[in-house]
Structures are given as structure tokens and as C-alpha cells.
C-alpha angles and dihedrals in degrees: 000000000000123000129197139174123206135193119191130190137157092267109029139020122200125189123185127196119193129215110252093221107038098017093229118151115259135213110215123229112251091236089070090058095053100055111140124221091250093054091045091053090050090051093050098039093089094051109074092176094058114089124220118273115282093244091059091058093051115102115268119259116250102225090192096052116128096229099128094261120122113224138175132191121228119190117196118221094214096071132026092197097059127075134157131208113212128195125179112337095252095050094044094054092051094048093047090049093053091047091054091050091051091048091052092049091048090051093050091049091051091051091048093049094050095051141033091247123086116229147254106050132181121240094257093051089045092054090046089050091050091052091050092049091048090053091050090048092053090049091050091050090051091050091048091051090049091050090049091051092050091047090052091050091051092049091050095053120114117277089229089089090057091049091050089049091050090051091048090048090052091050091047091050091051089048088049091054090049091048091048090054090048088048091054090050090047091049090051090049089046090053090051092047090046090056091049089047091053090051090048091048089051091050090046090052091051090049091049091052090048090047090051090051090049090046091052091049090047091050090049092052092043090052090049090047090051090051091049091048090048091050090046090050091050091049091047090051091048090048092050090048091049091050091050092049090046091051089047091050091047089055092044118098099219094188092051089049096048096037108040108190116190140134137257107197108298091350127093111218134199118195088344096306116124116229109207142021136249131194090236094047117036114205119199113250090230089062090048090051090049090050090051089050091055091046092051091048091051095052090044091052093047092051092048092049091054096037090241119163121207119224122230093354141061124204114225110192108205106158114254090351100055119146146181116249115214130127082327138004115283112192124221092201137066140180095215123227127105092317089069090063096038096050117055096189092100090054091047091048091055091047091050090049089051088052091053090048091052091052091052095045091048090053090053093048090052089060093064147335093296121131127190119230096241128046125217122222111181104289096356135078130188148100138254091301092061148304125250128205120240092210123099096209114091089001136104121244090238093057092042091052091048091051090051090049091053089049091054091049091055090048091052090052090048095052089048091053093047092048091051093048091051092049092049090053 
């Protein structure tokens, strides 16, 4: 590609082209600035890819236009194809100068496109290029001579090589025919094998479908088996849990859980209710009645658990208003006051309850060599250290409370024996 730099002023115009190899500034030959349009067209006629100069594609100038510019037309006699439109002298010189520059650039572009060398070049680079091209030309001539010599040697060789090659070619052609026959036989065998392969593929597809059906059935049964195993595991866990609970219940003393007999100082308690009174610790009669209700319910439950029948009396557990049923109703509750000392039914009810307790304890002692810690003698209960009456009349609260405590201790022993006997069974 060509490159140029231009500087324009009212007095002088300077244009510089550079060498495309060494980048030195160039001074163009005057002949390049005086190329006519006809010569330019002849130079560019062989290059279809090169467009016309830019100044040719610009719109023509109307010399008769009324634009305030004075113009005159000069026709040269030397050429009928050339003409020039001139305006004022200053404008015409500038325009012609620019056209010449564009023509030179177009020429350099054409030269660069038609060769592998970029133009323009300086004289020194041109001489160097000529030397290089001469050297390449000499090398090419040497190669050509060498090729000619080799060609001559090949042409002068003995024709026996050609005969041997012809014989080899004949053998190869015969071998080719044999191979073609074998190929035809192989293709026929291939067709037969292909048919068998298609049949086998069809059978394989049927087997795969059958395998898929069997796999689905197998998955279905495995899923069902997993569900059954899961159900069995759940049932086994429930069964183990039930066995554990059963063993726990077998070891549980239900009477001791429901009827918790303990002590609170000098008082015997059942389910937290104190049974008795002391001068130093007054217990409400409602609490005492509730304690008697729990005691009656305990003895009633023990007798029912062992199928024991009381003689002469029947215990009726009725909460804090429980009583002993005999010839008449003997209450196991009281509200205190003067009525307690005027009516002896409460005392008789406690004595009758102690009688029922003695009957039950005697039945347990007859079953083995088991003896309760406190003996019962009619209305009294105690041990070798002394007996205490269960009646309130003509008795102190301390002795009455102690008698009730001994009674609860015997009941606790009794419920323990009954619970063990039930668990052993």
C-alpha cells in the first residue's frame, strides 16, 4: 500500500511518499504526475477488482452554472479524449494537484495488489530487490537443470523395469479379480449373516421385553415383600413392647401403687391422708374420714382379689362416708363434736372393721408360715410391748392413733403378700 502526507497552504504545497521497506521519504518521478486519463485507463483495464479513481466518480462540473465562479474551457488539439475544466487560476491549480496525488496513490495500490511487494520503493530498495530476485532466478535455473538431468536419467534406464512393472501389474490385476470374487462371496455370506443377525436382534428384543416384564413383576413382589417385612417389624416391635409392659406390670404391685401406706411422724397415712389425732397436732375429721374410706376400699379390694368372704359383716367402701354393714349400719366416718361421744356407732364400726381385718389376716396365715407383726384381740391391736384399743371412748388420742398406725402396717403387709401371690400365679 502507498502512503503519503500532504501539507497545503496558500503559497506552497508539499506531498511526501515513503518507501514501504525502509520508510524513507520519496521524491516522485515527474512522469508519474503527468499520467493522462487514457494511459491510466489502460493501466487499470487488466485489474477488474480495482475501482476507477475517486475523481472520476465525482459528479461533473457544470461550466455554465451561475455560481459566481468564472470558468473557461480549453480543448487540447493533441487528444480528442482529454479535456479540462478550469476555474479561477488558484482553484484550478489546487484541484489538479490533488488529482495527480490521487492518481499516483491509485497506481501504487494497483502495483501492490498485483504483486507480493508493497509500493512505492526507493532506488536502493529497488536495487536490493532486483538482486534478490536475480538470486532466486539463478536458484530456479539450477533446480530446473537438475530436474532435467534427473528426467534424462530416468528416461535412459533399462526398459526391464517397465516390463517387471507390467508383469507385476498383471499379477495384481489377477489378484484383484480373485479378491473381487472373494468379496462377492463375503458379501453373500454377510447378507446371510445379516439376516441371521436381524432374527437374533428380534429375538433379543423379545427377550428384553420379557425381561422387563419379569423385572416389573419382581419389583412389585419385592415392594410387597418390603411392605410385609415392614409390617412384621412393626408387629414384632409392638409385641416386644407389649411383653415389656406385661413384665413391668407383672412386677408392679398394683395395690402398693393405688394404696400408698406410709407414716408421717406418729401418724399412719394412706394416700397422704392421716389416720388419727394428737393433742399436739389436730387433724380435721374430714381427713380422718377420707383415710378410713381408703382403708375400707383397700381391705375390700384385697378380699375381692382373693375371693375371701367376710363373716357377719360386709364392708361398703363409699369414699369418706364408708361403713360396715351388719345387723345395722356402722359408719366409718364422723364429723366430731358432742355427737362423737354420745353415739358409739363410730367406735363399733372401727371395731367391726378390725374384726374383718383379723378374719382376712387369719386366712392369709393359714396359707403358710407367715405371721403379721401385730396381733388383733377383739378391739385391740398390738405386740408383746402392749396392745392399744381402736375405740375413741375411754381412750387417749395417742393410743388410738398408735392402734390405727399398727392396723395400717398390717394392711401394708397383707397387700404385699397378696401382690406376690398374684404375680407368682
